[in-house]
All heavy atoms as a GROMACS GRO file, in nm:
protein
  601
    1MET      N    1  -3.361   1.431  -6.963
    1MET     CA    2  -3.268   1.542  -6.978
    1MET      C    3  -3.306   1.658  -6.884
    1MET      O    4  -3.428   1.699  -6.891
    1MET     CB    5  -3.272   1.589  -7.117
    1MET     CG    6  -3.173   1.702  -7.150
    1MET     SD    7  -3.156   1.736  -7.322
    1MET     CE    8  -3.271   1.869  -7.349
    2LYS      N    9  -3.219   1.704  -6.809
    2LYS     CA   10  -3.246   1.814  -6.724
    2LYS      C   11  -3.243   1.939  -6.806
    2LYS      O   12  -3.167   1.962  -6.904
    2LYS     CB   13  -3.142   1.834  -6.622
    2LYS     CG   14  -3.133   1.718  -6.523
    2LYS     CD   15  -3.024   1.742  -6.418
    2LYS     CE   16  -3.008   1.618  -6.338
    2LYS     NZ   17  -2.895   1.636  -6.238
    3ALA      N   18  -3.336   2.034  -6.765
    3ALA     CA   19  -3.344   2.171  -6.838
    3ALA      C   20  -3.373   2.271  -6.736
    3ALA      O   21  -3.445   2.244  -6.636
    3ALA     CB   22  -3.438   2.165  -6.949
    4ARG      N   23  -3.331   2.388  -6.762
    4ARG     CA   24  -3.357   2.506  -6.682
    4ARG      C   25  -3.464   2.587  -6.762
    4ARG      O   26  -3.453   2.603  -6.877
    4ARG     CB   27  -3.227   2.589  -6.669
    4ARG     CG   28  -3.230   2.693  -6.571
    4ARG     CD   29  -3.100   2.757  -6.544
    4ARG     NE   30  -3.028   2.760  -6.671
    4ARG     CZ   31  -2.917   2.831  -6.686
    4ARG    NH1   32  -2.869   2.904  -6.602
    4ARG    NH2   33  -2.851   2.832  -6.805
    5LEU      N   34  -3.569   2.633  -6.693
    5LEU     CA   35  -3.674   2.708  -6.757
    5LEU      C   36  -3.654   2.854  -6.728
    5LEU      O   37  -3.625   2.900  -6.621
    5LEU     CB   38  -3.815   2.662  -6.702
    5LEU     CG   39  -3.855   2.518  -6.731
    5LEU    CD1   40  -3.988   2.484  -6.673
    5LEU    CD2   41  -3.846   2.497  -6.885
    6LEU      N   42  -3.671   2.931  -6.835
    6LEU     CA   43  -3.651   3.074  -6.827
    6LEU      C   44  -3.791   3.141  -6.868
    6LEU      O   45  -3.828   3.106  -6.973
    6LEU     CB   46  -3.542   3.116  -6.924
    6LEU     CG   47  -3.499   3.266  -6.930
    6LEU    CD1   48  -3.454   3.316  -6.798
    6LEU    CD2   49  -3.406   3.288  -7.040
    7LEU      N   50  -3.836   3.228  -6.785
    7LEU     CA   51  -3.960   3.287  -6.814
    7LEU      C   52  -3.938   3.423  -6.886
    7LEU      O   53  -3.866   3.512  -6.837
    7LEU     CB   54  -4.036   3.320  -6.681
    7LEU     CG   55  -4.174   3.385  -6.693
    7LEU    CD1   56  -4.275   3.294  -6.769
    7LEU    CD2   57  -4.223   3.413  -6.552
    8LEU      N   58  -3.980   3.432  -7.007
    8LEU     CA   59  -3.962   3.539  -7.096
    8LEU      C   60  -4.100   3.594  -7.139
    8LEU      O   61  -4.166   3.529  -7.220
    8LEU     CB   62  -3.875   3.522  -7.213
    8LEU     CG   63  -3.732   3.480  -7.195
    8LEU    CD1   64  -3.663   3.451  -7.327
    8LEU    CD2   65  -3.658   3.605  -7.139
    9GLY      N   66  -4.147   3.706  -7.082
    9GLY     CA   67  -4.277   3.751  -7.118
    9GLY      C   68  -4.378   3.653  -7.075
    9GLY      O   69  -4.384   3.612  -6.955
   10LEU      N   70  -4.462   3.601  -7.168
   10LEU     CA   71  -4.562   3.504  -7.142
   10LEU      C   72  -4.517   3.363  -7.179
   10LEU      O   73  -4.588   3.262  -7.153
   10LEU     CB   74  -4.686   3.534  -7.208
   10LEU     CG   75  -4.756   3.662  -7.159
   10LEU    CD1   76  -4.874   3.692  -7.243
   10LEU    CD2   77  -4.793   3.659  -7.012
   11GLY      N   78  -4.398   3.344  -7.244
   11GLY     CA   79  -4.354   3.215  -7.289
   11GLY      C   80  -4.251   3.152  -7.198
   11GLY      O   81  -4.177   3.220  -7.130
   12LEU      N   82  -4.224   3.024  -7.210
   12LEU     CA   83  -4.124   2.955  -7.146
   12LEU      C   84  -4.025   2.904  -7.249
   12LEU      O   85  -4.064   2.850  -7.348
   12LEU     CB   86  -4.176   2.839  -7.056
   12LEU     CG   87  -4.262   2.876  -6.935
   12LEU    CD1   88  -4.320   2.747  -6.880
   12LEU    CD2   89  -4.176   2.946  -6.835
   13ILE      N   90  -3.895   2.917  -7.214
   13ILE     CA   91  -3.802   2.866  -7.303
   13ILE      C   92  -3.706   2.771  -7.217
   13ILE      O   93  -3.664   2.802  -7.112
   13ILE     CB   94  -3.711   2.968  -7.362
   13ILE    CG1   95  -3.799   3.069  -7.446
   13ILE    CG2   96  -3.590   2.918  -7.444
   13ILE    CD1   97  -3.707   3.189  -7.503
   14ALA      N   98  -3.696   2.638  -7.270
   14ALA     CA   99  -3.613   2.545  -7.200
   14ALA      C  100  -3.472   2.572  -7.251
   14ALA      O  101  -3.433   2.558  -7.361
   14ALA     CB  102  -3.664   2.404  -7.228
   15LEU      N  103  -3.378   2.586  -7.140
   15LEU     CA  104  -3.240   2.596  -7.170
   15LEU      C  105  -3.167   2.473  -7.114
   15LEU      O  106  -3.200   2.427  -7.006
   15LEU     CB  107  -3.177   2.724  -7.109
   15LEU     CG  108  -3.240   2.849  -7.160
   15LEU    CD1  109  -3.188   2.969  -7.075
   15LEU    CD2  110  -3.210   2.872  -7.302
   16PRO      N  111  -3.064   2.424  -7.181
   16PRO     CA  112  -2.995   2.308  -7.121
   16PRO      C  113  -2.932   2.344  -6.988
   16PRO      O  114  -2.885   2.454  -6.962
   16PRO     CB  115  -2.878   2.277  -7.219
   16PRO     CG  116  -2.909   2.365  -7.343
   16PRO     CD  117  -3.008   2.466  -7.298
   17ALA      N  118  -2.934   2.250  -6.893
   17ALA     CA  119  -2.880   2.271  -6.762
   17ALA      C  120  -2.726   2.283  -6.772
   17ALA      O  121  -2.661   2.222  -6.859
   17ALA     CB  122  -2.908   2.158  -6.674
   18GLU      N  123  -2.666   2.364  -6.688
   18GLU     CA  124  -2.522   2.378  -6.690
   18GLU      C  125  -2.455   2.243  -6.662
   18GLU      O  126  -2.503   2.160  -6.579
   18GLU     CB  127  -2.485   2.482  -6.572
   18GLU     CG  128  -2.525   2.611  -6.614
   18GLU     CD  129  -2.496   2.714  -6.494
   18GLU    OE1  130  -2.433   2.674  -6.396
   18GLU    OE2  131  -2.530   2.825  -6.502
   19GLY      N  132  -2.351   2.214  -6.728
   19GLY     CA  133  -2.281   2.089  -6.714
   19GLY      C  134  -2.338   1.963  -6.789
   19GLY      O  135  -2.293   1.860  -6.773
   20LEU      N  136  -2.452   1.994  -6.858
   20LEU     CA  137  -2.515   1.874  -6.928
   20LEU      C  138  -2.424   1.813  -7.027
   20LEU      O  139  -2.414   1.693  -7.040
   20LEU     CB  140  -2.645   1.926  -6.997
   20LEU     CG  141  -2.730   1.822  -7.056
   20LEU    CD1  142  -2.772   1.723  -6.950
   20LEU    CD2  143  -2.853   1.882  -7.122
   21ALA      N  144  -2.348   1.890  -7.102
   21ALA     CA  145  -2.253   1.839  -7.197
   21ALA      C  146  -2.150   1.749  -7.130
   21ALA      O  147  -2.104   1.648  -7.184
   21ALA     CB  148  -2.181   1.945  -7.272
   22GLN      N  149  -2.105   1.786  -7.006
   22GLN     CA  150  -2.014   1.705  -6.931
   22GLN      C  151  -2.074   1.565  -6.905
   22GLN      O  152  -2.001   1.462  -6.903
   22GLN     CB  153  -1.972   1.767  -6.811
   22GLN     CG  154  -1.869   1.693  -6.724
   22GLN     CD  155  -1.835   1.769  -6.600
   22GLN    OE1  156  -1.857   1.893  -6.590
   22GLN    NE2  157  -1.780   1.709  -6.508
   23ASN      N  158  -2.204   1.561  -6.884
   23ASN     CA  159  -2.267   1.428  -6.853
   23ASN      C  160  -2.258   1.330  -6.961
   23ASN      O  161  -2.281   1.212  -6.943
   23ASN     CB  162  -2.412   1.452  -6.802
   23ASN     CG  163  -2.410   1.526  -6.666
   23ASN    OD1  164  -2.310   1.521  -6.597
   23ASN    ND2  165  -2.517   1.592  -6.642
   24SER      N  166  -2.236   1.377  -7.087
   24SER     CA  167  -2.233   1.287  -7.198
   24SER      C  168  -2.095   1.212  -7.211
   24SER      O  169  -2.082   1.125  -7.290
   24SER     CB  170  -2.256   1.362  -7.334
   24SER     OG  171  -2.156   1.457  -7.357
   25CYS      N  172  -2.001   1.248  -7.116
   25CYS     CA  173  -1.876   1.177  -7.119
   25CYS      C  174  -1.879   1.071  -7.018
   25CYS      O  175  -1.950   1.082  -6.906
   25CYS     CB  176  -1.762   1.280  -7.080
   25CYS     SG  177  -1.729   1.406  -7.206
   26PRO      N  178  -1.811   0.951  -7.040
   26PRO     CA  179  -1.802   0.853  -6.931
   26PRO      C  180  -1.744   0.906  -6.799
   26PRO      O  181  -1.646   0.989  -6.814
   26PRO     CB  182  -1.727   0.737  -6.994
   26PRO     CG  183  -1.670   0.796  -7.118
   26PRO     CD  184  -1.725   0.922  -7.145
   27LEU      N  185  -1.795   0.866  -6.684
   27LEU     CA  186  -1.737   0.908  -6.558
   27LEU      C  187  -1.606   0.836  -6.536
   27LEU      O  188  -1.592   0.712  -6.558
   27LEU     CB  189  -1.827   0.877  -6.444
   27LEU     CG  190  -1.942   0.976  -6.417
   27LEU    CD1  191  -2.026   0.925  -6.301
   27LEU    CD2  192  -1.883   1.112  -6.383
   28LEU      N  193  -1.503   0.914  -6.496
   28LEU     CA  194  -1.372   0.848  -6.460
   28LEU      C  195  -1.356   0.838  -6.299
   28LEU      O  196  -1.268   0.780  -6.260
   28LEU     CB  197  -1.258   0.940  -6.505
   28LEU     CG  198  -1.254   0.964  -6.654
   28LEU    CD1  199  -1.137   1.060  -6.690
   28LEU    CD2  200  -1.241   0.835  -6.731
   29VAL      N  201  -1.453   0.892  -6.233
   29VAL     CA  202  -1.451   0.891  -6.086
   29VAL      C  203  -1.585   0.818  -6.039
   29VAL      O  204  -1.673   0.813  -6.113
   29VAL     CB  205  -1.432   1.029  -6.035
   29VAL    CG1  206  -1.318   1.105  -6.072
   29VAL    CG2  207  -1.560   1.122  -6.079
   30PRO      N  208  -1.588   0.775  -5.920
   30PRO     CA  209  -1.716   0.716  -5.868
   30PRO      C  210  -1.819   0.814  -5.874
   30PRO      O  211  -1.799   0.931  -5.855
   30PRO     CB  212  -1.673   0.681  -5.723
   30PRO     CG  213  -1.522   0.672  -5.717
   30PRO     CD  214  -1.474   0.769  -5.821
   31ARG      N  215  -1.940   0.767  -5.897
   31ARG     CA  216  -2.059   0.850  -5.913
   31ARG      C  217  -2.082   0.943  -5.794
   31ARG      O  218  -2.108   1.069  -5.810
   31ARG     CB  219  -2.191   0.771  -5.938
   31ARG     CG  220  -2.310   0.850  -5.959
   31ARG     CD  221  -2.425   0.775  -6.010
   31ARG     NE  222  -2.405   0.703  -6.133
   31ARG     CZ  223  -2.421   0.770  -6.254
   31ARG    NH1  224  -2.444   0.891  -6.259
   31ARG    NH2  225  -2.397   0.693  -6.359
   32GLN      N  226  -2.050   0.894  -5.671
   32GLN     CA  227  -2.072   0.980  -5.554
   32GLN      C  228  -1.970   1.090  -5.547
   32GLN      O  229  -1.983   1.192  -5.462
   32GLN     CB  230  -2.079   0.890  -5.420
   32GLN     CG  231  -1.949   0.828  -5.398
   32GLN     CD  232  -1.936   0.684  -5.456
   32GLN    OE1  233  -2.010   0.654  -5.548
   32GLN    NE2  234  -1.850   0.600  -5.401
   33GLU      N  235  -1.863   1.087  -5.630
   33GLU     CA  236  -1.762   1.182  -5.634
   33GLU      C  237  -1.754   1.251  -5.776
   33GLU      O  238  -1.652   1.310  -5.815
   33GLU     CB  239  -1.623   1.126  -5.604
   33GLU     CG  240  -1.611   1.065  -5.460
   33GLU     CD  241  -1.476   1.001  -5.434
   33GLU    OE1  242  -1.396   0.994  -5.521
   33GLU    OE2  243  -1.466   0.952  -5.327
   34SER      N  244  -1.877   1.260  -5.838
   34SER     CA  245  -1.885   1.310  -5.975
   34SER      C  246  -1.842   1.459  -5.973
   34SER      O  247  -1.801   1.518  -6.089
   34SER     CB  248  -2.018   1.301  -6.035
   34SER     OG  249  -2.114   1.371  -5.958
   35PHE      N  250  -1.845   1.535  -5.867
   35PHE     CA  251  -1.794   1.669  -5.860
   35PHE      C  252  -1.639   1.682  -5.889
   35PHE      O  253  -1.595   1.781  -5.929
   35PHE     CB  254  -1.829   1.740  -5.736
   35PHE     CG  255  -1.762   1.667  -5.623
   35PHE    CD1  256  -1.640   1.714  -5.558
   35PHE    CD2  257  -1.830   1.569  -5.547
   35PHE    CE1  258  -1.582   1.654  -5.454
   35PHE    CE2  259  -1.770   1.501  -5.444
   35PHE     CZ  260  -1.648   1.549  -5.392
   36LEU      N  261  -1.571   1.569  -5.884
   36LEU     CA  262  -1.431   1.567  -5.913
   36LEU      C  263  -1.399   1.528  -6.062
   36LEU      O  264  -1.279   1.522  -6.105
   36LEU     CB  265  -1.361   1.456  -5.825
   36LEU     CG  266  -1.364   1.487  -5.675
   36LEU    CD1  267  -1.309   1.365  -5.595
   36LEU    CD2  268  -1.283   1.612  -5.645
   37GLN      N  269  -1.504   1.494  -6.136
   37GLN     CA  270  -1.489   1.466  -6.271
   37GLN      C  271  -1.426   1.582  -6.355
   37GLN      O  272  -1.470   1.695  -6.340
   37GLN     CB  273  -1.622   1.427  -6.338
   37GLN     CG  274  -1.613   1.408  -6.490
   37GLN     CD  275  -1.568   1.271  -6.527
   37GLN    OE1  276  -1.537   1.181  -6.448
   37GLN    NE2  277  -1.553   1.248  -6.663
   38PRO      N  278  -1.318   1.565  -6.425
   38PRO     CA  279  -1.260   1.673  -6.506
   38PRO      C  280  -1.363   1.723  -6.610
   38PRO      O  281  -1.442   1.646  -6.666
   38PRO     CB  282  -1.142   1.614  -6.572
   38PRO     CG  283  -1.101   1.496  -6.488
   38PRO     CD  284  -1.234   1.443  -6.437
   39LYS      N  285  -1.361   1.854  -6.638
   39LYS     CA  286  -1.467   1.913  -6.727
   39LYS      C  287  -1.431   1.872  -6.870
   39LYS      O  288  -1.311   1.851  -6.906
   39LYS     CB  289  -1.462   2.063  -6.715
   39LYS     CG  290  -1.510   2.110  -6.581
   39LYS     CD  291  -1.513   2.259  -6.589
   39LYS     CE  292  -1.570   2.311  -6.452
   39LYS     NZ  293  -1.583   2.453  -6.448
   40ARG      N  294  -1.538   1.864  -6.950
   40ARG     CA  295  -1.521   1.842  -7.089
   40ARG      C  296  -1.470   1.966  -7.160
   40ARG      O  297  -1.507   2.077  -7.120
   40ARG     CB  298  -1.659   1.808  -7.151
   40ARG     CG  299  -1.653   1.771  -7.303
   40ARG     CD  300  -1.782   1.723  -7.348
   40ARG     NE  301  -1.772   1.669  -7.482
   40ARG     CZ  302  -1.864   1.610  -7.547
   40ARG    NH1  303  -1.983   1.593  -7.494
   40ARG    NH2  304  -1.838   1.555  -7.668
   41LEU      N  305  -1.380   1.943  -7.259
   41LEU     CA  306  -1.322   2.069  -7.328
   41LEU      C  307  -1.381   2.070  -7.464
   41LEU      O  308  -1.418   1.965  -7.525
   41LEU     CB  309  -1.174   2.042  -7.343
   41LEU     CG  310  -1.084   2.044  -7.214
   41LEU    CD1  311  -0.940   2.014  -7.253
   41LEU    CD2  312  -1.100   2.179  -7.149
   42PRO      N  313  -1.380   2.186  -7.528
   42PRO     CA  314  -1.410   2.192  -7.668
   42PRO      C  315  -1.300   2.116  -7.753
   42PRO      O  316  -1.184   2.122  -7.721
   42PRO     CB  317  -1.401   2.352  -7.699
   42PRO     CG  318  -1.418   2.416  -7.573
   42PRO     CD  319  -1.353   2.319  -7.469
   43PRO      N  320  -1.343   2.040  -7.843
   43PRO     CA  321  -1.247   1.957  -7.924
   43PRO      C  322  -1.124   2.037  -7.968
   43PRO      O  323  -1.016   1.982  -7.986
   43PRO     CB  324  -1.329   1.890  -8.039
   43PRO     CG  325  -1.470   1.888  -7.979
   43PRO     CD  326  -1.477   2.007  -7.888
   44SER      N  327  -1.149   2.162  -8.007
   44SER     CA  328  -1.037   2.244  -8.061
   44SER      C  329  -0.928   2.273  -7.962
   44SER      O  330  -0.814   2.307  -7.997
   44SER     CB  331  -1.086   2.371  -8.116
   44SER     OG  332  -1.149   2.448  -8.006
   45GLN      N  333  -0.950   2.252  -7.835
   45GLN     CA  334  -0.847   2.285  -7.728
   45GLN      C  335  -0.781   2.151  -7.683
   45GLN      O  336  -0.683   2.155  -7.603
   45GLN     CB  337  -0.922   2.342  -7.612
   45GLN     CG  338  -0.980   2.482  -7.638
   45GLN     CD  339  -1.049   2.537  -7.512
   45GLN    OE1  340  -1.045   2.482  -7.399
   45GLN    NE2  341  -1.114   2.651  -7.532
   46VAL      N  342  -0.818   2.035  -7.731
   46VAL     CA  343  -0.764   1.906  -7.682
   46VAL      C  344  -0.624   1.896  -7.703
   46VAL      O  345  -0.542   1.857  -7.622
   46VAL     CB  346  -0.849   1.784  -7.732
   46VAL    CG1  347  -0.780   1.656  -7.695
   46VAL    CG2  348  -0.986   1.786  -7.674
   47SER      N  349  -0.573   1.917  -7.826
   47SER     CA  350  -0.431   1.895  -7.860
   47SER      C  351  -0.341   1.988  -7.779
   47SER      O  352  -0.234   1.945  -7.731
   47SER     CB  353  -0.401   1.907  -8.008
   47SER     OG  354  -0.432   2.037  -8.046
   48ARG      N  355  -0.383   2.106  -7.762
   48ARG     CA  356  -0.304   2.207  -7.682
   48ARG      C  357  -0.300   2.154  -7.528
   48ARG      O  358  -0.193   2.168  -7.464
   48ARG     CB  359  -0.360   2.346  -7.687
   48ARG     CG  360  -0.274   2.453  -7.652
   48ARG     CD  361  -0.321   2.587  -7.687
   48ARG     NE  362  -0.440   2.587  -7.763
   48ARG     CZ  363  -0.531   2.679  -7.761
   48ARG    NH1  364  -0.518   2.790  -7.689
   48ARG    NH2  365  -0.640   2.679  -7.835
   49LYS      N  366  -0.414   2.117  -7.475
   49LYS     CA  367  -0.420   2.080  -7.339
   49LYS      C  368  -0.333   1.952  -7.313
   49LYS      O  369  -0.256   1.944  -7.219
   49LYS     CB  370  -0.571   2.050  -7.298
   49LYS     CG  371  -0.595   1.967  -7.169
   49LYS     CD  372  -0.532   2.046  -7.060
   49LYS     CE  373  -0.527   1.960  -6.929
   49LYS     NZ  374  -0.414   1.863  -6.921
   50ASN      N  375  -0.350   1.851  -7.402
   50ASN     CA  376  -0.271   1.726  -7.386
   50ASN      C  377  -0.122   1.751  -7.405
   50ASN      O  378  -0.038   1.690  -7.330
   50ASN     CB  379  -0.316   1.618  -7.483
   50ASN     CG  380  -0.449   1.557  -7.442
   50ASN    OD1  381  -0.494   1.570  -7.325
   50ASN    ND2  382  -0.516   1.498  -7.534
   51ALA      N  383  -0.083   1.855  -7.485
   51ALA     CA  384   0.058   1.886  -7.503
   51ALA      C  385   0.112   1.944  -7.374
   51ALA      O  386   0.230   1.934  -7.342
   51ALA     CB  387   0.076   1.976  -7.619
   52ALA      N  388   0.028   2.016  -7.297
   52ALA     CA  389   0.073   2.081  -7.168
   52ALA      C  390   0.097   1.975  -7.064
   52ALA      O  391   0.158   2.006  -6.966
   52ALA     CB  392  -0.036   2.183  -7.128
   53GLY      N  393   0.042   1.858  -7.082
   53GLY     CA  394   0.056   1.745  -6.983
   53GLY      C  395  -0.031   1.765  -6.863
   53GLY      O  396  -0.125   1.849  -6.865
   54CYS      N  397   0.003   1.695  -6.759
   54CYS     CA  398  -0.087   1.693  -6.644
   54CYS      C  399  -0.043   1.803  -6.553
   54CYS      O  400   0.073   1.821  -6.515
   54CYS     CB  401  -0.074   1.565  -6.564
   54CYS     SG  402  -0.136   1.413  -6.646
   55LEU      N  403  -0.142   1.896  -6.522
   55LEU     CA  404  -0.111   2.012  -6.443
   55LEU      C  405  -0.133   1.982  -6.289
   55LEU      O  406  -0.080   2.059  -6.206
   55LEU     CB  407  -0.201   2.132  -6.484
   55LEU     CG  408  -0.186   2.164  -6.638
   55LEU    CD1  409  -0.291   2.279  -6.675
   55LEU    CD2  410  -0.048   2.199  -6.666
   56SER      N  411  -0.208   1.874  -6.261
   56SER     CA  412  -0.233   1.840  -6.122
   56SER      C  413  -0.284   1.698  -6.126
   56SER      O  414  -0.332   1.642  -6.233
   56SER     CB  415  -0.339   1.931  -6.054
   56SER     OG  416  -0.464   1.898  -6.093
   57PRO      N  417  -0.292   1.628  -6.005
   57PRO     CA  418  -0.347   1.495  -5.999
   57PRO      C  419  -0.499   1.492  -6.032
   57PRO      O  420  -0.550   1.391  -6.074
   57PRO     CB  421  -0.325   1.445  -5.854
   57PRO     CG  422  -0.216   1.532  -5.803
   57PRO     CD  423  -0.223   1.664  -5.882
   58ALA      N  424  -0.566   1.611  -6.028
   58ALA     CA  425  -0.716   1.612  -6.059
   58ALA      C  426  -0.733   1.634  -6.211
   58ALA      O  427  -0.842   1.644  -6.252
   58ALA     CB  428  -0.772   1.728  -5.978
   59ASP      N  429  -0.628   1.643  -6.283
   59ASP     CA  430  -0.635   1.668  -6.425
   59ASP      C  431  -0.650   1.543  -6.503
   59ASP      O  432  -0.654   1.434  -6.449
   59ASP     CB  433  -0.500   1.740  -6.471
   59ASP     CG  434  -0.508   1.815  -6.608
   59ASP    OD1  435  -0.621   1.814  -6.662
   59ASP    OD2  436  -0.418   1.883  -6.648
   60ALA      N  437  -0.669   1.546  -6.637
   60ALA     CA  438  -0.690   1.425  -6.723
   60ALA      C  439  -0.623   1.446  -6.854
   60ALA      O  440  -0.588   1.555  -6.895
   60ALA     CB  441  -0.837   1.402  -6.732
   61ILE      N  442  -0.610   1.324  -6.916
   61ILE     CA  443  -0.572   1.318  -7.061
   61ILE      C  444  -0.706   1.312  -7.134
   61ILE      O  445  -0.791   1.240  -7.103
   61ILE     CB  446  -0.490   1.191  -7.089
   61ILE    CG1  447  -0.366   1.199  -7.001
   61ILE    CG2  448  -0.450   1.187  -7.233
   61ILE    CD1  449  -0.272   1.317  -7.014
   62TYR      N  450  -0.718   1.398  -7.244
   62TYR     CA  451  -0.841   1.401  -7.310
   62TYR      C  452  -0.841   1.336  -7.454
   62TYR      O  453  -0.737   1.332  -7.514
   62TYR     CB  454  -0.873   1.558  -7.331
   62TYR     CG  455  -0.916   1.622  -7.207
   62TYR    CD1  456  -0.820   1.663  -7.117
   62TYR    CD2  457  -1.053   1.642  -7.172
   62TYR    CE1  458  -0.864   1.728  -6.995
   62TYR    CE2  459  -1.088   1.700  -7.066
   62TYR     CZ  460  -0.997   1.737  -6.968
   62TYR     OH  461  -1.039   1.802  -6.856
   63GLY      N  462  -0.961   1.285  -7.495
   63GLY     CA  463  -0.978   1.230  -7.622
   63GLY      C  464  -1.020   1.339  -7.725
   63GLY      O  465  -1.041   1.453  -7.687
   64PRO      N  466  -1.018   1.308  -7.861
   64PRO     CA  467  -1.042   1.401  -7.954
   64PRO      C  468  -1.178   1.468  -7.952
   64PRO      O  469  -1.197   1.581  -7.998
   64PRO     CB  470  -1.027   1.320  -8.091
   64PRO     CG  471  -1.023   1.181  -8.051
   64PRO     CD  472  -0.989   1.172  -7.901
   65ASP      N  473  -1.274   1.401  -7.886
   65ASP     CA  474  -1.408   1.459  -7.867
   65ASP      C  475  -1.420   1.555  -7.751
   65ASP      O  476  -1.524   1.615  -7.728
   65ASP     CB  477  -1.511   1.345  -7.853
   65ASP     CG  478  -1.491   1.260  -7.732
   65ASP    OD1  479  -1.387   1.276  -7.658
   65ASP    OD2  480  -1.577   1.171  -7.700
   66GLY      N  481  -1.315   1.574  -7.674
   66GLY     CA  482  -1.317   1.660  -7.563
   66GLY      C  483  -1.346   1.604  -7.428
   66GLY      O  484  -1.333   1.667  -7.324
   67CYS      N  485  -1.377   1.475  -7.431
   67CYS     CA  486  -1.401   1.403  -7.304
   67CYS      C  487  -1.276   1.365  -7.238
   67CYS      O  488  -1.180   1.317  -7.309
   67CYS     CB  489  -1.489   1.274  -7.332
   67CYS     SG  490  -1.657   1.312  -7.369
   68PRO      N  491  -1.267   1.371  -7.102
   68PRO     CA  492  -1.148   1.318  -7.040
   68PRO      C  493  -1.145   1.166  -7.058
   68PRO      O  494  -1.251   1.102  -7.032
   68PRO     CB  495  -1.173   1.362  -6.894
   68PRO     CG  496  -1.318   1.391  -6.888
   68PRO     CD  497  -1.362   1.429  -7.014
   69ARG      N  498  -1.034   1.112  -7.090
   69ARG     CA  499  -1.019   0.970  -7.111
   69ARG      C  500  -0.951   0.888  -6.998
   69ARG      O  501  -0.975   0.773  -6.976
   69ARG     CB  502  -0.945   0.945  -7.240
   69ARG     CG  503  -1.020   0.982  -7.352
   69ARG     CD  504  -1.144   0.890  -7.384
   69ARG     NE  505  -1.214   0.947  -7.500
   69ARG     CZ  506  -1.342   0.951  -7.508
   69ARG    NH1  507  -1.412   0.912  -7.402
   69ARG    NH2  508  -1.399   0.991  -7.610
   70LYS      N  509  -0.854   0.959  -6.925
   70LYS     CA  510  -0.782   0.893  -6.824
   70LYS      C  511  -0.730   1.008  -6.724
   70LYS      O  512  -0.679   1.110  -6.763
   70LYS     CB  513  -0.652   0.831  -6.891
   70LYS     CG  514  -0.562   0.765  -6.797
   70LYS     CD  515  -0.441   0.712  -6.873
   70LYS     CE  516  -0.332   0.663  -6.780
   70LYS     NZ  517  -0.209   0.633  -6.845
   71LEU      N  518  -0.753   0.972  -6.600
   71LEU     CA  519  -0.713   1.068  -6.499
   71LEU      C  520  -0.555   1.065  -6.492
   71LEU      O  521  -0.495   0.958  -6.520
   71LEU     CB  522  -0.762   1.020  -6.361
   71LEU     CG  523  -0.911   1.035  -6.334
   71LEU    CD1  524  -0.953   0.980  -6.197
   71LEU    CD2  525  -0.947   1.180  -6.350
   72CYS      N  526  -0.496   1.180  -6.455
   72CYS     CA  527  -0.349   1.181  -6.449
   72CYS      C  528  -0.304   1.115  -6.328
   72CYS      O  529  -0.380   1.098  -6.223
   72CYS     CB  530  -0.311   1.328  -6.432
   72CYS     SG  531  -0.332   1.429  -6.584
   73PRO      N  532  -0.191   1.053  -6.327
   73PRO     CA  533  -0.140   0.969  -6.222
   73PRO      C  534  -0.102   1.063  -6.105
   73PRO      O  535  -0.058   1.176  -6.124
   73PRO     CB  536  -0.007   0.907  -6.278
   73PRO     CG  537   0.025   0.989  -6.385
   73PRO     CD  538  -0.104   1.050  -6.446
   74LYS      N  539  -0.116   1.019  -5.987
   74LYS     CA  540  -0.081   1.094  -5.860
   74LYS      C  541   0.068   1.087  -5.852
   74LYS      O  542   0.130   0.983  -5.877
   74LYS     CB  543  -0.147   1.033  -5.744
   74LYS     CG  544  -0.294   1.048  -5.736
   74LYS     CD  545  -0.355   1.009  -5.607
   74LYS     CE  546  -0.492   1.061  -5.598
   74LYS     NZ  547  -0.598   0.979  -5.621
   75PRO      N  548   0.131   1.199  -5.805
   75PRO     CA  549   0.277   1.196  -5.792
   75PRO      C  550   0.324   1.089  -5.691
   75PRO      O  551   0.256   1.081  -5.587
   75PRO     CB  552   0.312   1.329  -5.749
   75PRO     CG  553   0.192   1.412  -5.728
   75PRO     CD  554   0.073   1.323  -5.779
   76THR      N  555   0.429   1.020  -5.714
   76THR     CA  556   0.472   0.920  -5.617
   76THR      C  557   0.577   0.972  -5.529
   76THR      O  558   0.596   0.912  -5.414
   76THR     CB  559   0.526   0.790  -5.691
   76THR    OG1  560   0.631   0.839  -5.779
   76THR    CG2  561   0.416   0.725  -5.769
   77ARG      N  562   0.647   1.072  -5.559
   77ARG     CA  563   0.750   1.140  -5.480
   77ARG      C  564   0.734   1.286  -5.476
   77ARG      O  565   0.678   1.346  -5.572
   77ARG     CB  566   0.892   1.087  -5.527
   77ARG     CG  567   0.907   0.945  -5.528
   77ARG     CD  568   1.053   0.901  -5.561
   77ARG     NE  569   1.116   0.986  -5.658
   77ARG     CZ  570   1.234   0.957  -5.709
   77ARG    NH1  571   1.300   0.840  -5.674
   77ARG    NH2  572   1.279   1.026  -5.804
   78GLY      N  573   0.807   1.346  -5.389
   78GLY     CA  574   0.816   1.490  -5.381
   78GLY      C  575   0.917   1.538  -5.484
   78GLY      O  576   0.972   1.466  -5.567
   79ILE      N  577   0.936   1.670  -5.486
   79ILE     CA  578   1.030   1.735  -5.577
   79ILE      C  579   1.172   1.702  -5.535
   79ILE      O  580   1.205   1.731  -5.421
   79ILE     CB  581   0.998   1.887  -5.590
   79ILE    CG1  582   0.859   1.913  -5.642
   79ILE    CG2  583   1.106   1.953  -5.683
   79ILE    CD1  584   0.822   2.049  -5.636
   80GLU      N  585   1.256   1.663  -5.617
   80GLU     CA  586   1.403   1.640  -5.589
   80GLU      C  587   1.473   1.769  -5.612
   80GLU      O  588   1.461   1.831  -5.717
   80GLU     CB  589   1.455   1.528  -5.676
   80GLU     CG  590   1.388   1.393  -5.646
   80GLU     CD  591   1.459   1.280  -5.713
   80GLU    OE1  592   1.579   1.290  -5.738
   80GLU    OE2  593   1.396   1.181  -5.746
   81LEU      N  594   1.553   1.802  -5.518
   81LEU     CA  595   1.630   1.921  -5.525
   81LEU      C  596   1.778   1.891  -5.564
   81LEU      O  597   1.836   1.795  -5.532
   81LEU     CB  598   1.626   2.007  -5.398
   81LEU     CG  599   1.496   2.049  -5.359
   81LEU    CD1  600   1.498   2.122  -5.220
   81LEU    CD2  601   1.439   2.153  -5.462
   0.00000   0.00000   0.00000
């Protein structure tokens, strides 16, 4: 487990590294492109986010635990006027 160390006075406190919670979700993208992995959401925000639908091709559909479960499909056509 990665941790960031913070020097306070004479003691050291280990703080979780940023993005650590995100690492507990399965990767939906190749490991070498993990920077493209959608962020984990707080579970209380999942229903509202999923109701809003896909906001971009880099977005995802989320599971009840806040982990992204499925990447949104890429658009196949442009906007019809």
